[in-house]
N, C-alpha and C positions, 0 to 999 in steps of 0.2 A: 504494500500500500504506500502510496506517495505521501510523504510528510507535508504538513502545512504549518508554517511558522507564523505566529502573530508577532510582528516586530514593533507594534505600537504598544507602549506601556498603558496599563489601565488608567483611564481618567484623563489621558493626555490626547488632545487634538481630536478625540472621537466625537464629542458633542459639537464643536464648531464645524467639523466637516459635514455632519448631517444637517446642521442648520444652514450651512452654505448651499448644500444641495437642494434643500427645500426652497431657498430663495431663487436658485437657478431654475427649478421646475416651475415655480409660480411665475417668475419673470418671463421664461420662454413661452409658457402657455398663453399668457396675456399678450406677448408680442405677436404670436400667431394671430390672435384675435384682432390686434391693432392693424394688421395688414389689410383687413377688410373694411377699414375706414378710409375716408379721403384724407390725403396728406397735403394737398394744395387745392386752391379753389379755381385755378385756371389751367387749361390744357396747353398753355404755352410751353410748359416743360414736357419733353418727350416722354411717352409712355402713358400719358393720361392718368394721373394719380388722383383724379377728382371723383372717381366712381366709388360709391358705397356698395359693399358686398361682393366686390370682384377685384382682387389684386391685379395690378398691371405694372409692367416695366420693372423698376428696381424693387418694388414691393414684393415681387415674386421671389427675388433673391433673399430678401429679409425673411420671408415666409419659410423658405427651404432651410436657411441657416437656423432659424428658431426651432423648426421641427427636429433638426439634427441635435441641437442643444437639448431639447426635451427628451429625445431618445437616449442620449448618452447619460444624462442626469438620472433618468428613470432606471437605466441599466445599473447604475451604482447602487440601487436599492435591492439588487438581486432578483429583479423580475424575471421569471422563467422565460428563456428564449432570447431576451434582450442582452444577456451577458455575453452572447457570441459577438456582439458589436465591440466589446471592450475586453478582449481576452487578457490583456496585461493589467487590467484593473487600475489604469493610470488616471489620476486626477487631472493631469495636464491635458488629456483629451477633452474633458468637460470644459476646462478653462479655455481651450483654443476655439472650440465651436462657439462658446459664448462670446469670446472676443471677436470672432468672425461676424456674428450677428451685430454686435456693437459697431464694428468698423463699417459694415455695409450700410447700416441705418444712418449713422452719422455722416458718412460720405454722401448719401442721398440728400439729406437735409442741407448739407453745405452746398452741394451742387444746385439745389433748388434756390438757395439764397443767392448764390453767385449769378445764376442765369436769370432769375426773375427780379433780383434787386433787394434782398433782405429777408429776414426771418418773418416779416409781416405777411409773406405770401404762404406761410404754412397754415394749414387747417389744424384744428385740435387733434386730429388723428396723428399728425406728424409729431406734435409735442408729446403726445401720449407714448408713441413708439420710442422716442428718445429716452424718456424716463424709464420705461420698462426694460430697455436694453442695459441701462445702468444698473437696475436692480438685478438683472440676470447675470451681471458680471461682478457683483459685490463680493463674490467668493474669491476674488483674485488673491488678496492677501492671505485669507484663511487657508485656501487650498495650497498656495505657494509655501506658506510656513509649515503646514502639515506635511507636504511632500518633502521639504528640506529636512524636517525632523525625522521622517521615516527613512530618508536616504542616509542620514547620519547614523541611525541605528543599524541600517543594513550594511554600512561600511565597516563594521567591526569584523575582526578576523574570523571569529567563530561563525558569525552569520554568513560571511562570504564562503567559508569552507562548506557549511551545511547546504548553502544554496547550490554550490557546484555538485554536491552529492545528489541533491534533489533533482537537478537538471539531468543527471546521468542515470537516474532511477530507471530500471528496466520496464516498469509498468507505467502506463500513461492512459489518458482518457481514450475511450473507444472511438475509433474513427467512424465517420459517417459512411453510409453505403456509397458505392461508386456512383450510382445514379444521382444521389443527392449532391455529391461533390461536383459532378458534371453540370447539374442544374445551377449550382452556385457559380461556376465558371461562366456559364452562359448568361446568367443574370448580371454578373460583374461586367461583362463586355457589353451587355445591353445598356447598363447604366453609363458606362464610359462613352458609348456611341451617343446617347442622349445628351450628356454633358458637353461633348465635343461639338455636336450639332448645334446646341444652344449657343455656344460661343461663336461659331461661324455666323449664325443667323442674327446676331445682335445688330440692330439697325443704327445705333448711335453710340458715340464714344463713352458717354456717361454710363450706359448700360454695360458696355464691355469692361470698363474699369471696375464697376461693381462686381461683375462676373469674375474677374481676376482675383479680387479681394476674397470673395466667397470661396472660390476653388482653392486658393492658396491656404487659407485657414482650415478648410474642410479636409484637404488632403493631408496636411500636417497633423491634424487631429487624428485622422484614421491611422496614420503611421505610428503616432505615439500610443494609440490604443492597442496596437498589435494586429489590427484587422488586415492591413496591407500584407504583413508578414504571413498571416494565416492563408490569405488568398494566394500569395506567392508560393506557399508550400503546395497548395492544390494544383496550381498551374505547372509547377515543376514535376509533380507526380503524374499529371495527365498532359504531357507536352503536345502530343498529336491533337488531342481535343482542343487544347488552348490555341494552337495555330489555326485549326479549322474555325473555331469561334471568332478569332480575330479577323480572318478573311471574310467570314460571313457578315460580321459587323461592318467592316469596311465596304463590302459590296452593297450593303443596304443604304449607305450614306447618300448616293445621288438620288435615290428614290424618295428621300426626305426633303429635297431641295426644289423649290419652285423659282428661285432667283438664279439666273445664269451667272451672275457675278460671284455668288457664294460657291457655286459648283466649280468655278474657275479657281477660286482659292483652294478648294480641296484638291484639284488636279495639280496645282503648283506645289502644294504641301507634299504630295506624294513624290513629285520629281525631286524636291529638296531632300526629303527623307531618304529616298533611294540612293542619292549621291552621298549623303552623310553615312549611310550604311556601308557603301563602298569604301569611303575614307576610313571607316572603323576597322576594316581589314588591315589597312596600312598603319594607322596610329594605334588602334585599340588592341589588335592582336600581335602585330609585329613590332610595335613600338617605334615606328619611323615617323618623325615629325615632318609632315609634308605641308608646306605653306603655299604651294602653288597648285593644289589639287583641282581647283576649278578649271584649270587649263584643259584637263582631260575631258571635262564636260563640254568645253568649247570645241575640242577636236571632234568629238562625236557629233555635236550639233552642226558644225560647219561641213563635215563630211556628208551628213544626211541632206543638208540644204543644197549642196552642190549637185547631188544626183536626184533631187526631188522633182525636177521638171519645172522649177521656177523660171519664169521668162527672163529674169535678170541674173540667172546663174551663168557665169562664164563657161562652165562645162557644157551646158546645153543638152543634158541627157536626163532621162527619167527612169529610175529603177523601180521595180516593185518594192513595197515596203519591207518585206523580209530581206531583200537584198540590200536596201538602204540601212537596215539595222545591222546586218553583218558588216557592211562597209564602215559604219560609224564605230562599231566595236573593234574591228580589225585596225582601223586607223589609230584609235586610242591605245590599243595593245602595242602597236609598233612604237608609238611615241613613248609609252611607258618603258619599254625595253631600251630604246635609244637613250632616254634620259637616265634611266636607272643604272644601266651597265657601267658607265664611267663614274657615277656619283655615289653609289650605295656602299662604297668602301669607306666613305666618311661616316662620322657618327655625330649625334647630338646637334649642337648649334651649327656646326659646319654643314651638315646635311640640310638643316632648316634653311640656311641662307641660300644654298644652291637651289633648292626647290622653289624658294621665293623668287629667285632670279629667273627660273624657267617659266613661272607664271607670267612674269612681266615681259619676258622675251616673246612668249606666245601672243600676248595682246598687242605688242608693238609690231610683231611680224604680220599678223593678219590686217593690221591697220595700214601697213606699208605695201601690201600686195594689191595695189589699186590701179596698176597700169602706168603709173607715173614714177613712183619711188621704186617699183619693182614690177614683176609680172602681174598681169591682170587676172587674179584668181579669186579674190574675196571682195572686190569692190570697195576696199578700204574702209573708211569710217561709215560709209553708207550701209555696209553689210549686204546680206542677201535677203531682200524682202519678197513679198508675194509668194510665200511658200504655200503650195496648194494643200487642201485638206486630203486626208487619206481616204482611200476607198478599198476596203478589204472584202473580197468575196461578195461584192455588190452592196456592202454596207457603207454608206457615205457618212463619215464622221462629222461632216460640216453641216448637216441638217438634223432637225429634230425627228425623233422616232417615238412611237407609242408602244410601250412594253407593259403588258398586263395592267392596262389602265393608267399607267404613269407615263408622263412625257419626259423623255431624256433629250436635253439640248446638246449643243456642240461640246460644251465644257464637260458635261456628264459623260458623253461618249469617250472623250479623251481620258477622263478620270478612270473609267473602267479599263481602258487599254493600259494606262499606267499602273493600275492595280495588278494586272497580269505580270508586268515587268517587275513590280515590287515583290510579288510572290516568288519570282525566279531568283531575284537577288537575295531574298530571305533564305530560300532553300540553299543557294550556294554558300552564303555566309554560315548557315547552321552546319551544313555538312563539312565544310572546310574547317570550321572552328573545332568540331568534335573529332576530326581525323588526326592521324599521326603528324601530318604537316601542321595542323593548327596547334597541336601541343608543342611542336618545335618552334613555331612563331612565338608562343608565350614564353618558352624558355629563352629565346633570343631577347625578347623584351625585358625579361627580368634580369638577365646577366648574360650578355653576348659572349664574354670571355669564357665563362663556365660552360655555356652551351657548346662553344667551339671545342673546348677541352674534352667534352663528352662525345665528340665525333660528328656533330651537326655541321653541315656545310652552310654556314651563316650567310655568305654572300648569295649563294644560289637561292636559298629560301627567301631572303629579303627581296631579291629580284622577282621571284614568283609572286610575293605579296604585292609588290609595286605594280606588276603587270596585271594581276587580277583586279586590283582596285581601279586601275585605269580603264580596264575593259568594262567594269560595272558602271563607271561614270559615263563612258561612251554610249552604253545602252540607253541610259536616261537622257543623254543629249539628243539622241535621234527623235525621241518623242517631244522633247522640249522645243525643238526647231519647228515642229508642226503646230504645237499648242500656241506658241507666241507669234506665228506667221513670219517672223524675221529673226535673223541672228546678226548681232553687231558686236564689235570688240568691247564696247563699254559694259556688256553683260558679264564679262569674265575678268573681274578685277580682284585684287587681293582683299580690299575692303571698300565698302560703299554703303549707300543708304538702302539699297534694295538687294535682298538675297535672291539667288544664291551667290556668294562669293567665298573666297578661301577662308576669310576670318570667321564668317558666320557658319560655314561648314565645320570648321574645327571647333568652334564654340558649341555647336549642336552635339558633337560627339562627346565633348567634355561635360556639358550640361546634362545630357541624358545618362551618361555612364559609359566609359571606355570599355571595350571588350564585350559588351552585352548586346543581345539581339534587339530588345525593345528600346534600349536607352537612346540611341541616335534617332529613332523614329519619334519618340516623345520630344526630344530636344529640338529636332527640326520643325515639328509641328508648332511648338511654342514660339520659336524664333521667327517663323514665317507669319504666323497668325497675328502676333502682337503688333508688328509694324504695319501689317495690312489693315488692321482695325484702328490704329491710332495715327491716322495720317496727319492730324494737327500737330503732332509732336515730332514730325520728320526732321526739323532743324536740330532737335536735341537728341536724335535717335542714338548716335554713336556715344554721346555722353552718358545717356541712361544705360546703354549697353555695357559700357565700361564699369559703371557702378554695380550693375547686376552681376557681372563676372567677379568683382571684388567680394561682394557679399556671398556669392556661391563658394568661392575658394575659402572664405572664412568659416562658413557654417556647414557646408556640405561638399567638401572637395571631392568626394567619391562619385558625385553626380546623383541625379534623381533616382535612377535605376542602377544600383551598384551591385556587383557581385561580392561574394564573401571575402575574396582576396583583398579587394580594395577597401572594404570596411575595416578589416584587421590592419591593413597598412596605414590607414589614416587615423584610426582610433584604437591604437594598441592598448592604451591605459584604461579603456572602457570595456574590455572584453567580458569582465565579470559583473558589470552593472546591469545585467538583464534581470527583469523581475523573475523571481524563482518559480512562479506558478505557470510559466510558459514552457511547454514541452521542448525538448532539445531539437526536435525537427523543426519547430517554429522558429527557434533561435537561429538555426542554420540557414533558413530561408529568408528570414527577415533582417531587420537592422538591430544593432545594439542600441542601448539607450543613448550612449554618447553619440552614435552615428545618426540617430534619428533627429 
């Protein structure tokens, strides 16, 4: 039988903790009710917050955050079934969702005041919601002090030793049936699809900022609660089911879109994510810092554009799409080998500088091949415009199609095509990462000298990683050329205000989690979606991007989706600070308390 240790002395912090939870439950429940009141008397603020009995706009985000707060606080009372939401039993998870409700509500009222000209534009419902969110977060000091006291007691050597024995206990709670675990995985991806779709469908900047606030606090709370770790354990156990559920969820996305612009954002996110996953082979698995990777995307795009049948293409030929895909991938492969063969004997900063130079050389070269400074091959700065839409087996990607009662526009058609390419890249990454070659790449990344001493041909394997990454980028480039109608040198810079570029691609890999499968996909989606939605902040985009990277490196250097190796590497001192009531399998799949 697994031991249970009560680390809180009798009479200490127990009463204030329950009192704080009562305040949280009451405040969250009343906050839910307040979202059905009018928050302003005029519809000049987007979202129409003037309706009684029907939440709209930012009120919906407050409603969802308050419901999460209510669920987590109620789970703290041991309600049967709700304890699954907070397997770690962490007070911090309750605090975070309460703070998320507080932040979303106060942001809404501040935005109303700024846009309409003062707090006088608030209806009583708006003031009521402000007060209630303060009540719901009054447990901040109580829960914090209680958690610090509990952590202090847990830090004793005897408790830490017993906690390790408890984690290693051979018995654990009975697992759910396989069908139940598969349903949980399907439900998790359904929720993720809904959250992602809601973010893309936001119609104005205020709503998107509120969405980011709510999602950030909610995800952090779920992580601290241990729920993300529990779901990660299930997805690790059922890998094939997880991949199938992810593909089905991604396939359903265009059927939820009626706006062509939002479907185009989804298609571009897939392009960006696929290229980031290819870079993850080079950086995440092999440990090669490539600062000019976007050039391989450009090689594939230009190669496909030249043979696409564009009237302004100097080549003047038109290949079938499958041949154009092979042409773009082969061209990127050749460039990867040509660039990698003489440079991959370098390491670290020297390799980074060389790859950065290659990226700039590519951009300057295609800009000079205009018939004046060099041969007429790329039309120089004008690029290759008027790239025709694809037509595969009679299916015209440039026109709308009715499928099962849904209308798929041009962007949705290319999204589904890009989804096929993404599935191919995911399969290649997964198979290569789990193979003998993938393990050799990881060995080279960790210590190239030791790997070489063990008989690994480091140069050949690094060149293979470089060539594979370049090929995957070339595949994405062939689709990008048709989606954007044109290719120009300015699209392939080291850094710029519009992704994809080398800096954003590298940041997507680091933000998501190097060496993981889903990490670059998540990082790329965030880094593309946020600039696309916050156009009014374009002048400050790089500044905010730099601040975000600094905060990330400070608080979560292993990335949003990190593997166990990275967690232990960046949080060595926190390996034993895992709540003792979480099974060992959950600890291995999830994050440590310090890493969360």
